[in-house]
C-alpha positions in Angstrom: 38.2 120.8 58.4 35.1 119.6 57.2 33.1 117.2 59.4 32.0 113.7 58.3 28.5 114.7 57.2 29.7 117.6 55.0 32.4 115.2 53.2 29.8 112.7 52.7 27.3 115.3 51.2 30.1 116.4 48.9 30.8 112.8 47.8 27.2 112.2 47.3 27.0 115.2 45.0 30.0 114.1 43.0 28.6 110.6 42.4 25.3 112.0 41.3 27.0 114.3 38.9 29.1 111.4 37.5 25.9 109.4 37.3 24.1 111.7 35.1 23.4 110.6 31.3 25.4 112.4 28.9 23.5 114.2 26.3 23.6 113.2 22.6 25.6 116.1 21.4 28.4 115.6 24.2 28.4 112.0 23.5 29.0 112.7 19.8 31.6 115.1 20.6 33.5 112.5 22.7 33.1 109.7 20.0 34.5 112.3 17.2 37.4 113.4 19.3 38.2 109.6 20.1 38.1 108.7 16.4 40.2 111.6 15.3 42.8 110.8 17.7 42.7 107.1 17.0 44.8 107.0 13.7 47.6 109.0 15.3 47.8 106.9 18.4 47.7 103.8 16.3 50.8 104.9 14.3 52.4 105.6 17.6 51.8 101.9 18.7 49.4 103.1 21.5 45.6 102.9 22.0 43.4 105.8 22.7 42.2 106.1 26.1 38.4 106.2 26.9 36.7 109.2 28.1 36.5 109.5 31.9 32.8 109.6 33.3 31.9 113.1 33.7 34.6 114.4 31.4 33.8 117.2 29.0 34.8 116.6 25.3 37.1 119.7 25.6 39.0 118.2 28.4 39.0 114.9 26.9 40.4 116.4 23.5 43.1 118.1 25.5 43.9 114.9 27.3 44.5 113.1 24.1 46.4 115.8 22.5 48.9 116.1 25.4 50.9 112.8 24.7 51.1 113.4 20.9 52.2 117.1 21.4 55.6 115.9 22.7 56.1 114.1 19.2 55.4 117.3 17.4 58.5 119.7 16.9 55.9 122.8 16.8 54.1 122.0 20.0 56.3 120.0 22.2 56.9 122.8 24.5 53.4 124.2 24.3 51.0 124.3 27.2 47.5 123.0 25.9 45.8 123.2 29.1 43.9 126.5 28.6 42.9 126.2 24.9 39.5 126.9 24.0 37.5 124.9 21.3 38.0 127.2 18.3 41.7 127.4 19.1 42.3 123.6 19.7 40.7 122.3 16.5 43.6 123.6 14.1 46.2 122.8 16.7 44.9 119.2 17.0 45.1 118.7 13.1 48.9 119.8 13.1 49.7 117.9 16.1 48.0 114.6 14.7 49.6 115.2 11.3 53.1 115.7 12.8 52.7 112.6 15.2 51.8 110.4 11.9 54.5 111.8 10.0 57.1 111.1 12.8 55.8 107.8 13.4 56.1 106.6 9.5 59.7 107.8 9.6 62.2 104.6 9.6 64.9 106.4 11.9 62.1 106.4 14.7 61.9 102.7 15.2 64.2 100.6 17.2 66.1 97.6 15.4 63.6 94.7 15.3 60.5 96.8 15.9 57.8 96.2 13.3 54.5 98.1 13.9 51.3 97.3 12.1 48.8 100.2 11.7 45.2 99.4 10.5 43.1 102.4 9.0 39.8 102.3 7.2 39.9 103.4 3.8 36.8 103.2 1.5 35.1 101.1 4.3 37.6 98.5 4.3 40.4 98.0 6.8 44.0 98.5 5.5 46.8 97.2 7.3 50.3 98.8 6.8 53.4 97.9 8.4 56.0 100.3 9.5 59.4 99.5 10.8 62.3 97.0 10.4 61.6 94.6 7.4 64.0 92.2 8.7 61.7 91.4 11.7 59.4 89.4 9.7 61.9 88.3 6.9 64.2 86.7 9.1 62.3 83.3 9.6 62.2 83.2 5.8 65.9 84.0 5.1 68.4 81.3 4.4 71.5 81.8 6.1 74.5 82.2 3.6 76.8 79.3 3.3 80.3 80.1 1.7 82.5 77.7 -0.1 85.7 77.8 -1.8 86.0 75.9 -5.1 89.3 75.0 -6.4 89.9 74.4 -10.0 93.4 73.2 -9.8 92.7 69.5 -9.8 92.6 68.2 -6.4 95.3 70.4 -4.9 
C-alpha cells in the first residue's frame, strides 16, 4: 500500500501531465476527429462529446466510434479498442456511413419522432428533417367531418 506522500506525488504528476498544453498537430487531429463524427452523431440525434483533457486523438477517435459501431451491421460485434491509426481510418468511414444510412431509414424512427439534422453544404447550413411527417403536420391538419346528405326530400 502506498503511503500518503507517494499517493500525493502520483496525483501531482497526473495533474501536471493534464495541464500540459496540447501541441498544434494533436489539437488539429482532435478537432478533425470531432468534425468527422459530428454528422453521424447529428443523424443519430446526439451530440459529439468533447475530448477529455490529456486524451490522445487515437483514443478520442476510438471513443467516438464505439457508440456508432453498434448501429453498423458490419461492426456491431467488433472490438475497436486496439486498432491502430492506419486501421481505424477506413473502419471509421464505414461505421459513420452505416450510422448515417441507418438513421435516415424511416423504420428506425418511433411514431411521432421527427429529427432535424443540420449539415454545412457549400458553406451554408442545410437542415433536413427525418422521421414522422405527421408530427409537424398535425397542428395544421383539419379533423375530418362526416355527414350524410339525403336527396329524398325530407325523409
